[in-house]
C-alpha positions in Angstrom: 0.0 0.0 0.0 1.1 3.6 -0.7 -0.3 7.0 0.2 -0.2 10.1 -2.0 -1.9 13.5 -1.6 -4.8 14.3 -3.9 -3.1 17.6 -4.9 -1.4 17.0 -8.3 2.1 18.4 -8.8 1.1 19.3 -12.3 -2.6 19.3 -12.9 -4.6 19.1 -16.1 -7.5 20.8 -14.4 -8.1 24.4 -13.4 -8.1 24.0 -9.6 -8.9 27.0 -7.4 -6.7 27.7 -4.4 -9.2 26.1 -2.0 -9.3 23.0 -4.2 -5.5 22.8 -3.9 -5.7 23.3 -0.2 -8.2 20.4 0.1 -6.0 18.2 -2.2 -3.0 18.7 0.1 -5.1 17.4 3.1 -6.7 14.4 1.3 -4.7 11.2 1.2 -5.4 8.6 -1.5 -4.7 5.0 -0.5 -3.2 3.3 -3.5 -2.4 -0.4 -3.9 1.2 0.3 -4.7 3.7 3.1 -5.0 3.2 5.2 -8.2 5.9 4.4 -10.7 6.4 8.1 -11.4 5.2 11.6 -10.7 3.1 11.3 -13.8 1.2 8.4 -12.3 0.8 10.2 -9.0 -0.7 13.2 -10.7 -3.1 10.9 -12.6 -4.5 9.8 -9.2 -4.9 13.4 -8.0 -6.6 14.5 -11.2 -8.9 11.5 -11.1 -10.0 12.4 -7.6 -11.0 15.9 -8.6 -12.7 14.6 -11.8 -15.0 12.6 -9.4 -15.3 15.1 -6.5 -16.0 18.3 -8.4 -19.4 18.8 -10.0 -18.1 20.4 -13.1 -14.3 20.0 -13.4 -12.7 22.3 -16.0 -9.7 21.0 -18.0 -6.7 23.2 -18.9 -6.6 23.8 -22.6 -4.2 22.9 -24.0 -3.0 20.6 -21.2 0.5 20.9 -19.8 2.9 19.2 -22.2 4.3 16.8 -19.6 0.8 15.7 -18.6 -0.9 15.5 -22.0 -1.3 11.7 -21.8 -2.9 12.0 -18.4 -5.5 14.4 -19.8 -6.1 12.3 -22.9 -6.6 9.2 -20.7 -9.0 11.0 -18.3 -10.9 12.4 -21.3 -11.3 8.8 -22.5 -12.6 7.6 -19.2 -15.0 10.5 -18.7 -16.3 10.0 -22.2 -17.5 6.5 -21.5 -21.2 5.9 -21.3 -21.1 4.7 -17.7 -19.1 7.7 -16.4 -21.9 10.1 -15.5 -23.8 7.3 -13.7 -20.6 6.3 -11.9 -19.8 9.8 -10.9 -23.2 10.9 -9.7 -23.3 9.3 -6.3 -19.8 10.5 -5.3 -19.8 14.2 -6.2 -19.0 16.3 -3.2 -18.5 13.2 -1.0 -14.9 12.9 0.2 -14.9 9.3 1.3 -16.7 8.1 -1.8 -14.5 10.1 -4.1 -11.3 8.9 -2.4 -12.4 5.3 -2.8 -13.5 5.7 -6.4 -10.3 7.6 -7.4 -8.0 5.0 -5.8 -9.7 2.1 -7.6 -9.8 4.0 -10.9 -6.1 4.7 -10.7 -5.3 1.1 -9.9 -7.3 -0.2 -12.8 -5.9 2.3 -15.3 -2.3 1.9 -14.4 -2.5 -1.9 -14.4 -3.5 -2.0 -18.1 -0.2 -2.8 -20.0 -1.1 -0.7 -23.1 -1.9 2.3 -20.9 1.2 1.8 -18.8 3.3 2.0 -21.9 1.8 5.4 -22.8 2.3 6.7 -19.3 5.9 5.6 -19.2 6.7 7.4 -22.4 5.0 10.5 -21.0 7.3 10.3 -17.9 10.3 10.2 -20.3 9.0 13.3 -21.9 8.5 15.0 -18.5 12.0 14.2 -17.4 13.5 15.4 -20.7 11.4 18.6 -20.4 12.8 19.2 -16.9 16.4 18.7 -18.2 15.6 21.2 -21.1 14.5 23.8 -18.5 17.7 23.3 -16.5 19.9 23.7 -19.5 18.0 26.8 -20.7 18.6 28.4 -17.3 22.3 27.5 -17.5 22.6 28.9 -21.0 21.1 32.3 -19.8 23.4 32.4 -16.8 26.5 31.6 -18.9 25.6 34.2 -21.4 25.1 36.8 -18.7 28.6 36.0 -17.4 30.1 36.3 -20.8 30.9 32.6 -21.1 29.7 32.2 -24.6 31.1 28.7 -25.3 29.5 27.3 -22.2 26.2 29.1 -23.1 26.2 27.6 -26.6 26.8 24.1 -25.1 24.0 24.5 -22.6 21.7 25.8 -25.3 22.6 22.8 -27.5 21.9 20.4 -24.6 18.5 22.1 -24.0 17.7 21.7 -27.7 18.6 18.0 -27.6 16.5 17.5 -24.5 13.5 19.2 -26.1 13.9 16.9 -29.1 13.7 13.9 -26.7 10.6 15.5 -25.3 8.9 15.6 -28.7 10.0 12.1 -29.5 8.8 10.6 -26.2 5.5 12.5 -26.5 5.0 11.2 -30.1 5.6 7.6 -28.9 3.2 8.1 -25.9 0.5 9.4 -28.2 1.1 6.5 -30.6 0.8 4.0 -27.7 -2.4 5.6 -26.5 -3.9 5.8 -30.0 -3.1 2.1 -30.5 -4.7 1.3 -27.1 -7.9 3.2 -28.2 -8.2 0.9 -31.2 -7.9 -2.2 -29.1 -11.3 -3.7 -28.1 -9.9 -5.3 -25.0 -8.4 -2.0 -23.8 -11.7 -0.2 -24.6 -13.5 -2.7 -22.5 -11.0 -2.3 -19.6 -11.4 1.5 -19.6 -15.2 1.3 -19.6 -15.0 -1.4 -16.8 -12.6 0.9 -14.8 -15.2 3.7 -14.9 -18.0 1.3 -13.8 -16.0 -0.4 -11.0 -14.8 3.0 -9.7 -18.4 4.1 -9.5 -19.4 0.9 -7.7 -16.7 1.4 -5.1 -17.9 4.9 -4.4 -21.5 3.8 -4.2 -20.6 1.1 -1.7 -19.0 3.8 0.5 -22.1 6.0 0.1 -24.3 3.0 1.2 -22.0 2.3 4.2 -22.2 6.0 5.2 -26.0 5.9 5.0 -26.1 2.8 7.2 -24.4 4.8 9.9 -26.7 7.8 9.4 -24.0 9.8 7.6 -26.1 11.5 5.0 -25.8 15.0 3.4 -24.4 17.6 5.8 -22.4 15.1 7.9 -18.9 16.1 8.7 -17.5 12.9 7.2 -18.6 14.0 3.7 -16.6 17.3 3.9 -13.9 17.0 6.5 -10.7 15.3 5.2 -9.6 13.8 8.5 -13.1 12.5 9.3 -13.3 11.0 5.8 -10.0 9.3 6.1 -10.9 7.9 9.5 -14.1 6.6 8.2 -12.4 4.8 5.3 -9.8 3.4 7.7 -12.5 1.8 9.8 -14.7 0.7 7.0 -14.0 -3.0 7.4 -15.9 -5.8 5.6 -17.8 -6.5 8.9 -18.8 -2.9 9.3 -19.8 -2.6 5.6 -22.0 -5.6 6.0 -23.7 -4.2 9.2 -24.1 -0.8 7.5 -25.6 -2.4 4.4 -28.1 -4.3 6.4 -28.9 -1.3 8.7 -29.6 0.8 5.6 -31.9 -1.9 4.2 -33.7 -2.4 7.5 -34.1 1.3 8.0 -35.7 1.7 4.5 -38.1 -1.2 5.2 -38.9 0.3 8.6 -39.6 3.7 7.3 -41.8 2.3 4.5 -43.7 0.1 6.9 -44.2 3.1 9.2 -45.6 5.1 6.3 -47.9 2.3 5.3 -49.2 2.1 8.9 -50.1 5.8 9.2 -53.9 6.1 9.6 -55.9 8.7 7.7 -58.8 10.7 9.1 -59.9 11.2 12.7 -59.4 7.7 14.0 -59.7 7.2 17.8 -56.7 5.3 19.0 -56.6 5.9 22.8 -58.3 7.6 25.7 -56.9 10.3 28.0 -56.9 14.0 28.8 -57.6 16.0 25.6 -58.3 19.7 25.0 -60.2 19.3 21.7 -63.9 19.9 22.6 -65.0 17.6 19.7 -63.1 14.7 21.2 -64.2 15.1 24.9 -66.6 12.5 26.3 -70.3 13.7 26.5 -70.5 13.4 30.2 -67.3 15.4 30.7 -68.5 18.0 28.1 -71.8 18.4 30.0 -69.8 19.8 32.9 -68.8 22.8 30.7 -72.4 23.6 29.7 -73.6 27.0 30.9 -76.5 25.2 32.7 -74.2 23.2 34.9 -73.8 24.2 38.6 -71.4 27.1 38.7 -68.9 25.5 41.1 -68.8 22.2 39.1 -68.5 24.2 35.8 -65.7 26.3 37.2 -63.8 23.2 38.3 -64.3 21.6 34.9 -63.1 24.7 33.1 -60.0 24.8 35.2 -59.2 21.1 34.6 -59.8 21.6 30.8 -57.5 24.7 30.8 -54.8 23.0 32.8 -54.5 19.6 31.0 -57.8 18.7 29.4 -60.8 16.5 30.1 -61.3 12.8 29.4 -62.0 12.0 25.8 -60.7 10.2 22.7 -57.2 10.7 21.5 -57.2 10.7 17.7 -54.5 9.4 15.4 -51.4 11.5 15.9 -52.6 12.7 19.3 -51.9 9.5 21.3 -48.9 9.4 23.5 -45.8 8.6 21.5 -44.0 5.5 22.4 -40.8 6.1 24.4 -37.3 5.1 23.5 -36.4 2.1 21.4 -33.9 -0.1 23.2 -32.1 -3.0 21.5 -30.0 -5.7 23.4 -27.9 -7.7 21.0 -26.2 -11.0 22.1 -22.5 -11.1 21.0 -21.6 -14.4 22.6 -19.5 -16.9 20.8 -22.4 -18.7 19.1 -23.5 -15.4 17.5 -20.2 -14.9 15.8 -20.3 -14.3 12.0 -23.4 -13.6 9.9 -25.8 -13.9 12.9 -24.0 -11.1 14.8 -23.7 -8.8 11.8 -27.4 -9.1 10.7 -28.6 -8.8 14.3 -26.7 -5.6 14.7 -27.9 -4.4 11.3 -31.5 -5.0 12.2 -31.1 -3.3 15.6 -29.3 -0.3 14.1 -31.7 0.1 11.1 -34.9 -0.1 13.2 -33.3 2.3 15.7 -32.6 4.9 13.0 -36.2 4.5 11.8 -37.4 5.2 15.4 -35.2 8.3 15.5 -36.7 9.5 12.3 -40.1 9.4 14.1 -38.7 11.5 17.0 -37.9 8.6 19.3 -34.6 8.2 21.1 -32.8 4.9 21.1 -30.3 2.9 23.1 -28.3 0.0 21.7 -26.2 -2.3 23.8 -24.4 -5.6 23.4 -24.2 -8.3 26.0 -22.4 -11.6 26.6 -21.4 -13.3 29.8 -21.5 -11.6 33.3 -17.8 -10.7 33.1 -17.9 -9.4 29.5 -18.1 -5.6 28.9 -21.4 -4.1 27.8 -20.9 -1.6 25.0 -23.6 1.0 24.6 -24.4 3.7 22.0 -27.4 6.0 21.9 -29.1 8.3 19.5 -27.1 11.2 21.0 -23.7 9.5 20.1 -21.7 10.2 17.0 -20.9 7.8 14.2 -17.6 6.8 15.7 -19.4 5.6 18.9 -21.8 3.6 16.7 -18.9 1.9 14.9 -17.2 1.1 18.1 -20.5 -0.5 19.3 -20.7 -2.5 16.0 -17.1 -3.7 16.2 -17.3 -5.0 19.7 -17.9 -8.8 20.2 -17.4 -10.8 23.4 -17.7 -14.3 22.0 -18.0 -15.8 25.4 -21.2 -17.0 27.2 -24.6 -15.5 27.6 -26.3 -13.9 30.6 -29.9 -12.8 30.1 -30.0 -11.7 33.8 -27.4 -9.1 33.3 -28.8 -7.9 29.9 -32.3 -7.5 31.4 -31.0 -5.6 34.4 -29.0 -3.4 32.1 -32.1 -2.6 30.0 -34.1 -1.6 33.1 -31.3 0.6 34.4 -30.9 2.3 31.0 -34.7 2.9 30.7 -34.9 4.5 34.1 -38.0 6.6 34.3 -38.8 6.4 30.5 -42.3 5.2 29.7 -43.8 3.2 26.8 -40.4 2.0 25.7 -39.8 -1.0 23.4 -37.1 -3.4 24.2 -35.8 -5.6 21.4 -33.9 -8.6 22.5 -31.9 -10.6 19.9 -30.2 -13.8 21.0 -29.6 -17.4 20.1 -28.7 -18.5 23.6 -30.6 -20.9 25.8 -30.0 -18.7 28.9 -32.5 -18.3 31.7 -33.8 -15.4 33.7 -33.8 -15.7 37.4 -37.3 -15.7 39.0 -36.7 -12.5 41.0 -35.5 -10.6 38.0 -38.4 -11.9 35.9 -40.8 -10.5 38.5 -38.9 -7.2 38.6 -39.2 -6.9 34.8 -43.0 -7.7 34.9 -43.5 -5.0 37.5 -41.3 -2.6 35.6 -43.2 -3.2 32.4 -46.7 -2.8 34.0 -45.6 0.5 35.7 -44.1 2.1 32.7 -46.1 0.5 29.8 -43.0 -1.0 28.2 -42.9 -4.0 25.9 -40.4 -6.8 25.2 -39.9 -8.1 21.7 -37.9 -11.2 21.7 -36.1 -12.5 18.6 -34.7 -16.0 19.2 -32.4 -17.1 16.4 -32.0 -20.7 17.4 -34.3 -23.5 18.6 -33.7 -22.9 22.4 -35.7 -19.9 23.5 -35.2 -20.2 27.3 -37.4 -18.3 29.8 -37.2 -15.0 27.8 -40.0 -16.3 25.6 -42.4 -16.3 28.6 -41.6 -12.7 29.4 -41.9 -11.4 25.9 -45.0 -9.5 24.6 -44.1 -10.5 21.0 -41.9 -13.4 20.0 -40.5 -13.5 16.4 -38.6 -16.7 16.0 -36.0 -16.7 13.2 -33.9 -19.8 12.8 -31.2 -17.9 10.9 -31.0 -14.2 10.4 -30.5 -14.1 6.6 -31.5 -11.1 4.6 -35.0 -12.3 3.7 -35.9 -13.2 7.3 -34.3 -10.0 8.4 -36.7 -8.1 6.1 -39.7 -10.0 7.5 -38.5 -9.4 11.0 -38.1 -5.7 10.5 -41.6 -5.4 9.1 -43.0 -7.3 12.1 -41.1 -5.2 14.6 -42.0 -1.8 13.1 -45.6 -2.8 12.6 -45.8 -3.4 16.3 -44.0 -0.3 17.6 
């Protein structure tokens, strides 16, 4: 692996000062060390071609980077380019990932490497020509005419090598453009680069990093996100995004229309107050009783129907995810993806959430909440105990975390056959009655243990594959 800045030494694009400043902060992670400055600059220009909405090329391009420009024009002229570029514009992590892969694919094609190598020869010869021209001027100013003529001749010879190398580079590129296999490779490079960027965008969405997030625009945050974007985290983020989409769609489908009574309680809407309560407000009611009713109505309302949208919102969404040894692998990743996705949907509806992992009694419990940043969520997703399972500790943790919150929903995901102590089971039942909480249990193996008896809703899933995860999410959100 190698790292280069996204700021080209010699660019073929018109970059404003703030673009150059950004490029100096952005680091492109390449699969190998660039063979030359020419190749390094190709990576930088590729980044800005992707990141900027409307990049503007220098016309004509710098002589020593003419092949870079011609190659990028070829790529950006493919039919798949605009589709590949669209998701990554203005998104630093996605542009970095796309540019790095695009560079690797282009510089690995032998026919294109030959053109780039000849361009580097031209660049080195051009630098030598500039040095000899400066020497010629210095010798001439010092009255050293013989030395000045020698330097001028060396400059002329170097410039001739520049033209020869450029001609060979252009011939190599022209031949490559006629080769069907190379044409396919360039088109594939554009598509694959776009796919790499899209995967990063999806991963970001899975962690709630949409438009306006710091990761999209801050170089250090972008690089940290890419560094931590492991295969496991990408899988969890992919599933979380999928589950969140299903959850939000299910929530929209469950929204009632019209004035539908959904609960009873204190209301201020006179049209929803019960008739016997409304009668107390009538001018013909005894003055003292009427005054008391008016005071109660003004202070909090009278008994009546709560219509759709007026019922008390459910409290926080809490998810306890088993990370014991038997959950390792796909079960753990999909369980965390389901929990995170549904939690994000709950947040979109104005509900707070608490997520925590649990294992054996001695294992650490890792918690993240709706108030935590993306780094805390990633730390939560990365953690795994891979030991035993303690339902007692997990249920106790849930009650402590909920505190005085009312009408919360606790999602419990486990494959363990652990049991809940009688005294703790009774404590939860009392806690649930007092605060109106619900327990949704998702067993992912045949042994359900005593948690099944405590649950309000049991959704058995033998294996948390994607399809069963979809069904699970619809079931959970439909019940929230």
